[in-house]
N, C-alpha and C positions, 0 to 999 in steps of 0.2 A: 506495498498499498503506500509506505513512503517515498519507495522508487517512482513509482506512477503517479506520487504529487507532485515527486522533485518535476518529474520530466514532462510535464503541465505547465509548470510552474516558470521553468526555463523555454519551452518551446516558447513563452507570453513574451518573456520579461526579458529576453538578451536585448532588443535593442532600443529598452528604457536603458539599461545597463549601460549600455557601452553608452549612450549619448549621459548615462549621468559622469561617467567615469572618465569622456575628453574631458568635463566642463569644472572639473573638481581642480583647485588649485590649490597646492602642499609646498610645505614650504620645504627649501632642500641645503643641505650644506655636503654637496660630497667633491671632495679632492679631484684635481687633476690624475688623470688614473691611467691608466693603459684601455683603449675604448672594449674590450669586451668584460670587463670588469666593472664598470659606471657602468652600462645596461644592466648588467646583474645587480649590481646596488640600485640603480632603478628601478629594474623590476619587485624587488624584494623592500620596497619601500612604495611603491604604488598597488603589487598585488596585480600588475597587467604581466603578458605572458610577451617575450620577444623573440623573433626564431632571426635567425639570417643563416649564407652562407657559412661553413666556418673559415674559409681563406679571406672573405671582405674584413673580418675584426686583427686579422694577424696585420703585426707592427704599425698600429695606429697607435697612438693617444689621445685621449679627449678632455676639454678643456675642463674648468670647476667646475659649480654650479650651488653660489651662491644668494637665494633669496627664494621667493616665492613665483611659481611656476603650474602651467596645466601638465599634463602633459605629453601635448603636442609640440608646448613650446619649448619642454625640459630634452626631448628626444629631437627641436630643432637645434639646440645650445650642442648636447651632444657629439650631429652627425656634421655639425657645419664647417667649411672647409673640406673635407674628408671626401667631395665627391659621393656619398654616401645621402640617400633620405627612406625616412619611416612610413609604409602602409598600411593604413589602417585593415583589416584583412581578419576583424570580427570585433565583434563588439570593446572586449577586454584582449585585443591581440595586436600588438602589429609585428609587419615586415621588415627586415632591413634590407634595401637591395638598390644598385647603383644609378645616379641620376640616370631620370629615361627610361629607363626597364620594369618589367613587369612580376610584380609581384606574384609571391600562391596564390591563387585564388579569384587574378582580376583577368579579364575575360580571352588575354592572348592567353595559345599556350605557350612552357618554358621550357628552355632544356632544363636537362635533369641537373638537379646540381645537388648535392649534401646540405643538409640543413641541420643548427641543431641549435634544441629548446634551449633556452634560459632553466631548469629548473633549479630553484632557486629553496631549499629546503627548513630554510629561517626561518620561523615564523615571528619572530620579537620586531614589534613595530610595523606590523599586517595588519592590527586588527580583525585580523580574521578567526572563527573556526575551523575552516583546513590548512591542510597541510600542502603545497606543492610538488613534495617526493621524499621520497623512504628508502636507508638501502638496508633496513634491519634485514631482511628476507634474505638477501645477494649479493649485497657488496655494488650492487651495478645501480649508477646514475635512474631511481625510475620513477615514473607520479605512481600517483598512487592508483590508479587506473591501471598500467601498462604491469605492477606486483599480482604473480597468480597467488592471491594468498588475499583473507581478513585484515585487513590492515586499520590502527587505529592511530591518530595522532591526537594526543591532546594541548596544543599549542597557551602559547604565553600567554596569550588574549584570555582564553577559557580559562589559565589558572589567574589571570588579576582577576577577571568577572566574579568569581565564584569561591575565591580564597580556599583555594589550595594551594593551602601552607607547607603537608605535610603531602612523600608519597603517599602514606593511605586515602588520604581527598582526590586523589586522581584516578582512584583504583576502584573509590563510589564512587564516579560516577565514570569510566571508562565500558562502554558495550563491551556486554561477554564476560567482564571482572568481577566474583563475588567475592566477600569475606566475612565467612558466619564464624564471627569472632566472636569466643567465650567465658573472655578473660581483657585486659585492655592490649588496646593497640598495641603489636610493637614487638609482642611478646609468643610463643612458639603454640601459645595458646587462639591464633588471630592469622590461618594460614588464608595464602590466598587461593581461586580456585576458575577454570577458566574453561567450561564444556568442558567440566568434570573432572577436572584433574589439577592436582598440589601447581602453582606455578613455584617454578626453583629457578627458573632462570632471569636471573638477572644480569643489565650489561649498566656501562655508560662510556660512552660515546663508539660503543659497537666492543668493546671489552667488554671480555666475561669478568661477573664476579664468582669465584671459583669457592669460595665460601659456602658450600650451599648446604652442612649440615647444621646449616645456623642463620639462614635466610632473613627471619625473621627480625634480623639485623638491622635490613635495607632501610624496611615501612617508615625509620621514623627520620628519613633521610629528608631537609629542609632543600625544601625548591627553588629556593630563588638564586643559584649557582643554575641552575637550567632553563634552559629555551622553549622543549616542548623534550616529552614524551611518547615512545613510539611505543606500539603495544602488536605485537604479530603473534597472533590467535594458529595456530594448531604448532602442529610439530617444526622448529626450525633448526635440526640439527647443521645443516648448511652451514651456517656462521655462529652457533649456540657452541659445534661437535660436542655435546647430547641433542639429541631430537627427544627431546619433554612434551610431550603434545597437548600441552594446556597454551602456553603460551609463554613470550617472555616479555617480556618488560625492558627495554633499553633509554635512557635517560643523558640526554641530549647536550650540553653544556653549551652557556653562551660563548660566544666569541666576541674580541674583542671591533671596534670597525673606528673604519675610514679616519671618519666625525667625531666631536666632540659629542660627547651628550650624558647626561649625568640624571637621577629621579634620586627621592625618597620617600617612605610612607610611612605612618607612625597608624599604629590602630590601639583600639582597647576593647571588650566587649566582654560576655555572660564571660562570670566564674577565674573572675579576675586576671580577665586576658589583656597581655604587655606583648607588645610587639613593634620591632621598631626595623628598617631596611631601608642601604644604602647601597648601588650603582651605582660606581659610576665609568665610564667608556674616553680614555681618548690619543689621537695622534703624540706616541710621543718625541717625534722630529717633523724637522717642518716639509719634511715632503711623504707624510706621512706613512711610513714606511718603515718604524716599528711604530708599535699601537700596544694599548695594556688596557684591560680594566680589573676591579675592583668591587669585587662584592661582600657584603658581609650585613647578616642577619643577626637578632636578640629575640627572642622570645620568654616569655614568663609566662604558665597560666594556672588553674589550676584546673578543676573537675565536676560534673555533675556526680560521680561522687566521693564521698567524703575523705578525707586523705591523702586525695592522692593529688598535687602538684606538679607541675613537668618544666623543668630549664630547660632551653637547646640556643647554642651560639654556632657561628660558619660565616668564614672566611671563606673567601675563594680570590682567586687572581689569577692574571695570562696575560705571558706575554707575544705575539706574533709578533717577524721580522721577514718580511720581503730581502734575501741575502739576492733574489738578483731577481729580471723580469718573471721566471719558472720556477724560481724555488723557496719556499716557504717554511721559516723556525715557526719551532712552540715550545713556551715553557711556563708549565705551570704548578697549584697546588691544590688544593681543599683541605679544609678545614673541620669537621664537626664535632660536635660535641649537644647528646641528645640525653641527658639525665631524671627519672626521676623520683618521688618520695609515698613511701603507701601506694606500691602500684602492685596489683592479681593477677594471678595467673587464670581465673576463673573465678566461677558466680560461689553467690553463698548453697547452703543445702538443697535439696531438689523436694525432696520427702518430709513431712512427720514422721515420729514415728510410728504415729495408726497409718501411717500409706498416704494420707492426706496429702496435696501436692503443696507446697509452699508460697508463700506470696508476700513479698520484697518490698518494699518501699526504693524505687529506681534509683535515692541516692546512697541507697546502702552498700560499702563495702565488706568483701574478705579478706583486704589488702590489713597483714599488721603494721603499724605505727613505722615501724621501723623498718620494711621489706623497700626492696632497692632496686631500682636496673641503671648501670649507667656507662655508655656505650659512645667511647670517643674514640674519631680515625684522621688519621692523615692520608693525606695520598702528594703522591707529588709526581709532577709526567710530562716526558716529551715525548715531540714528532718533527719529525724530519718529513715536508713533499716534496715532491719536483714534475713539474708535467717538458715533456717533451716535446718537440715541435708535430711528431706524428699525432697527437692526441693520446699516447699514453702518459700512465701516471702511478710516479712510484708512491706510498710511503708507507713508513717505521713509524710504531710507535711505543714508547717504555713507560712503565709506568711501577712504583711501588706504592703500596700501601701497608700501614698498621693498622689494626684493629686493638682499641682495648675496649672489653665487655668482663661488666662484675656483678649478676643477678642475685641479691641475696632475697630470696619466695618464704613466706609464710603466706598463705590465705587459709584460710577456711573453710573450705569444700565439700570435705568430707562431710560421712558422718548421720545421721541425722537428728529431725530436730522437735524435742518434747513439749510439745504442742503449748502446754502449759507454759509450765520453768525457763524453757529455751532454753534448757540444756542437752550435751547430743552433739556437738560440732566439732567436727575435727579440725584442725591447726596443723595443715600439711605443712611440713621447713623445709629446706634446702638452698644447699646455692651450684653456680658454674660460673667460672669465670676462664676469660684466655685473655690470649694475647696472638691474635693468626698475624703474619705476617705473608702479603702475595709477590712475587711481582714477575710481571709481566708482558710479554714483547709481542706485539700482532706490527707483520709488515703485509705488506698488499699489492699489486703493478693489480692497473685496468688498461686497454683502450678499446680502441677500433684494427680491427682486421680487416681484410679482405678475400674470399672464397669466391668463383663461377661468379665472380662480377659483380657482386653484393659486397653492403659493408655492414659486417657485424659486429660484438662487442664479448670483450676476455676478461674476469677475471680471475688470478689468481691467489695463492695466498698461503700463510704459514701463521701459524699463532702455535707462541709454549708458553704456559706457567706454572708458578710453582708456590705450592704453599702450604705455610708452615706454621702451627701451634703447638705452644706448649703445656697449655692448662696444664689444672690438678684436683685431682678428684677430691671431691668432700666428702664423698658416701663410698662405704665398700657394694661391691659389684650386686648384695643381695636384700641391698635395701634396706638394712639394721640400722644404719647411721641416721636416715631419717629422724629428725624429731619431729613427734605429733603427736600434743595431745587432745585430750576434750577440754574447750571449753565447759564452764559454769553456766551463762547463761546469755544465750547470742545474741540478745532483747537487747544490753545494754552492756555489752563490748566493745569499746574504747580501740582494740587497735593498742593496746599499750602489755595488754596483759599478755601470754609469759610476755617474758623479756626475749632478748631478741636470743637464740642457746650460743651456745661457745657453738663453732665447727670448723674443727681443723682442719685442715687439705690434712687426706689421708696417706700420700702419693704422690708421683712424676706423670707427666703423660706426652708423648710425642706425637703430635699427628702431622704425618704429611698426606697431602694429594697432590698429586700433578699430573697436567692433561697437554700431551704434544697433537697436534693437525693440521692435517693441510689441506687445502681445496682447493677446487675450481670451478669456475663456473662462467658459461659460455651462453650467450643470446644471439641464434642464429635468425635472420633473416630473410624465407627464404623466399618472400612476397613482403610489397611492403604494407600487408596488411599483418600479418601473421606474426607472431616470434616465437620461440621455442626455448624453452631456457634448460637447458642440462648442466649436473652437477652433481660432485659430488665431494664428502670429507672425508679422512680415512683420520679418528682419533685413536691414541691410545688412553692411556686413562686407570690409573692407581693411585690408592688407598695405602699409607704403612700408618698404623696406630699401632705404639707401644704404650705399656703402661707397668708402669712400679710401685709396687703399695708396700705403705714402713711394714707391716707386719709377715712383709720379705716373698709375696705372692707377686705373678708377673701372668700378663694376657699378650699377645700377639696378634699383631690383626693384620693380613696383605688380600689388597681386594686389589684386584689390577684387573681390563681386557684389551688389548693389543688388536691394532690393526682392524680397529671396527671399522668395515664401511657405509657410512649414509648418503643414499643413492635422491637424486631431485629432480625431478622433471615435470616443467608449467607447459604450458599454450594459452597462448594468448591472440586473439582475431578477432583485428576489429572491424565489428556494422560501421563504424562512419568513427566521421574525426569527433564524437562523445559519446558514443559506445564500443565497450568492446564482450568480449564473452572470455571466458579461463575455465580453467583445469589445471589441477597439478596433483603431485605424489611425493609420498617420502618414509620414509623407511623411520620409525621409532630405538631409537635405543638410548636409555637413562641408567644411569648407574643408579641405585636410591641409598636411604640414607634412615628410610625407613626398617624399624623391628619389630622381631614380634615378641610372642609375648613371653621368652626368651631369651629373648636380648642380642638375638641371629639380627643379623642384616637381611630382606628380601632381596632375591636375586634380580639382575638388572631388567629394564617394562621393556620384552619386545613387543614390536607392532606393526602395522603400516598404516598412512596416516591419507586419505581422500577430501580433493573438497570439487566443487567446482560452484562456479559464480558468474554473475554479469555486474562491472561496474561500466556507469558511467562521472562520467568530465561534467558538468557541465555548464554552462556562462562565462566562459573560455575561461576553467579552469577553479572560481568562484566557490562552484560546490558541487563536492563528490560523495555516487551512493551509489550502494554494491546491496545481491546478496546472494548468499549463498550455501553450499547446501555441503555440510560434508560428514564422514564416518572415517572411525578408526575402532580396528582389531589389537588388539592387544592379552600380555599375557602377563602376569607378575603386576597383574595390576592392586596396588596398592585400597587396600579398603579397613576404615576404622572398625573395630575394635569398641565398643563402647562401657567403657567406667572399668578395661581393660585397662594398665600399665603393662610397660618392661620394670626390668629390675634393675637401672636407675629414677624410675618417677617421669619414663615418660608418658605420651599414649602409645597404646603397644597398635600393631597392624596386621593385616591375614592376607596373602598372595591371591588373589582367583586370577587365575588360565581362561582364556577364552568368553571373554569382554570383548565386547562394542560401545565404542557412544555415537550415536549420531546428532544432526539435527540441523539447523537453521541458521543466516548471522544476517539482520534487516541492517543498514546506517544509511542515515547522514551524514551529513558535515559541513557549515564551510555559509554564505550567505545569498538568499532564495530571495533577497528583494533590495534595491540600494539599503544599508542601512540597519538589513536586518539577517543575525545569524539562528543557524542555531548547527545545533546536535543531535542527535535522536539515534538510541538503540537500541532491539530488541533481539534477545539471542535463547534460542530453546537446543538446550541441550540433554539427552535421555542417556543413561550408562544401564548397564542391564549387563546382567554375567551368563553365558553359555547357557544357562534354561531359562534365561528369561526375568529373574529376579531385576529392583530396580536396584544399585547403587550407590552409597554416597547419598541418603534420601534426608540427609542435614544440608549438599546442599540443593540452592532452586532450581527446577530444573528451564521454570520459562522468568527473564528480565525484561525491562525495560529503563529504557532514560532517556530522559530526556530534559536538553537547554535550551534557550533559543534568549534572544535582545533583541531593541530596540533601541536605535538613540537619534532622537527628533535634533539635529543639529538648529530647530531654528528658534529651541526655545533656551533663553539666556546663550552662554558660548554651548552648550548644549547634555541634553537629559538623557540620558544611559536607563534603560530600566528593562529585569528580565525575572525570568524563572526558569521552573523545575522540579521535576517528578523522578525519581528511582522508585518500582516500584519490582517487588517475585511475588510469585505461586508463592503455594505452602508450603512450606519446610517440616517431615517430620524424624523419629528419633525411635530409641526402641534402648529401656534402661527395665530392669528389676529397682521394685520400693521395695522394702524394709521387713514389706510380708512375705518376700518370695515371689508376687507376681510382677510378670510382663507388663510394663506399661508404656506405650505409645504417649510420646510427645511430641506436640507439632506446635508450630506457628503461623499462622491462617496467612493468608493473602494478605501485605500491605504494601501503603505508598507512604513517602516520606518525601514533602513538597519544598522548597527553597523557596524564593524574595530576592533581588535587589535590584540595588539602585545607584547611580554615579550620577553628581553632578561636578557643570565643565564649568567649576568660579571663574575661570581667569584660562589664557592660555597656556599658565604653568600648573595650576593651583587645580585640584578636582576631591572633592569628597564621596564618601560612599558607604554603602549602608546594605548587610546583607542577613538576611535571617533564614535561618536555617531548624529542619523540622516547625512549619511553617503552625499546622495542625494538632501540637506535639503527637505525637502521635507516642504510639508504648504499641514496644515490638522485642523481639527476641533475634538478636541475628544468626542464634547458635539455636536450635531447638532447645537441645539436652544440655542448658545454660542458663541459670536464673541473669545471667549475665544481661545488661538492659543495652539498646540503643540510645543516644543524646536525646535529649528531651529537646524541645524550642529553646532557642540560642538567638543572639542577637550578637553584629559586628559593625563598631564604627570607627572606618580610613579617611583618611586625609594622603593622598599623594601630591606631590610635589616633580613640577618633572624641567629641567632648564634648557 
């Protein structure tokens, strides 16, 4: 339905959009630079598409743009004296040709030329909910329509409009992603799911974060340093090295700009929220060949839950230098601290001793006062990129990251409660801490090649990562070290008693995880309308873990997989300049960190993933629409065992083979009318075992997410209002009550509504308001937990831009 509606809108309003774009006047500040770079910067600033024969841009320079320009005026200025001119060949598209020569789309038939579209994936400053390009799936510079998989991009504008300051906020608003949290976010009890599978592939700028054994650490990442988040749903082993069938979440960092820009913001809101952000980007020399950017964020907030307090600090810096007209060097760092006290890994007990269900106040927390979570991360990265005259590019990226996490657990989730006295709740305690270090090197080359008289594209690359962690065990492997007292009265408990138990380390652990892989991807163009993408990745993975206990016992774990081949095939056929259909196939291979009740790791997940779909790139790239059917078959699928723990207190799983997951994805994002942005998506995913029984019933099968905003430029300096809804269907799980009866616990279908408004006080100052959960909906993200989603809240902000 969304696809059809978008098509009708596109057909009726394309001309209006083009006229509006031509007439809009923008304040531009671009330095003198190479012509292709100048056109690329203008396209990013205006949201227009610019295409031109590759040879026309070579060895040409463009003058500076400083002042107020419409798009035609800006293009005229950039091309003045070059012997070139811009022809409007679509409502939001310009083609660069030699003066007096016809452009593609004119009546005159042209001789065949190689045309390159300026696909700029950067979303900052676009004002759009749509992205032009994504390379997370294949590393080829493809538009969303040209990518034969389901792709969602959360742009900088969406993050700003909806106040998405943490990665968990992005997950909440990304189509197809769900977080059935049974405890505070960022713990191991708040997993992310996509297409019925846990999401374990996280990347930054396409480089894998290998510490998958504790990926909850990434959920608390602050979004201030990032331009956008690209989410590939389905298996993505070609780029990640392991083909987890759920999704890959790729955070793309902001880059320095060639012109000076600065902004700052302050926020306040419910539960003592205070946040401030600053972002400065500037040329560091007169020629603009060296550029730098610095981003800082600080946040402190309470919660609707008693005792929970959170604090975060983020500092990000990056410098880019043009070592020559075709060589770019990058050096940067990222520092993040995320700390919390009164942090709970779960909700309060589910049952009274008489078998009845408890009904706690939303503010009631299971956390002890002294329970805390500390997560500190420092990353240094460097990259070198060179472009050759042939159109080829080679890039190498080196990263060194250190994490420090320390989690002290104290949460009253166990036992059952005497209805009259409040006695019987059990306080589970424990601790885990570590200092993992990761070194990663990623090198790839990409460019065109000619075969049978046609031009095609190729990517070849390799990735090596080494992660080492030396944590200490804080309880014996049989669980006897857990301190689990029974509380006298949960009704009056203030979280202070009993005091934090003495819990010294009982040994040492040396945990190493190594990943080495090489890959190649080719995009063949047998005809102008048909693209065949084929690729493969060879991966070797190992995890070596040695534990030495103070009492002389020791354990050794050696898991490894060598030379695992992950093939990928994608086919895209262009029905027109705006519509295409596609099919893709890839293998599923994913070593698992889930454990069975005896503490044994499950065998790697194996299987196959298929996808068929259609995509539209409407209103000259301003609006993306897509529809997809998907199916995955897998063995060793990890299924939660409700209420069953591993010997070290983690969630226990069982492996199920012969499972299938099938479903549908529908999505639309971008500008449906001038000043009207929309992002909406519907996903249905059904996972069943070989006998047809539904798996992971605590994860909703159907989800729908919508957010839209409209800007009235004629009200003052500009007023933007928006709203959205997040809906999911019924979810349920099975639990055994204190009387031994099997009970079905369910969360009915529910919807959460959010609103926003932003008023442009002046060119540099704007004020905004966000209201979350407008109708104050009560809901449990996980039906098997008493943990509630956040109630209604408000946030006020002030933005300054220079």
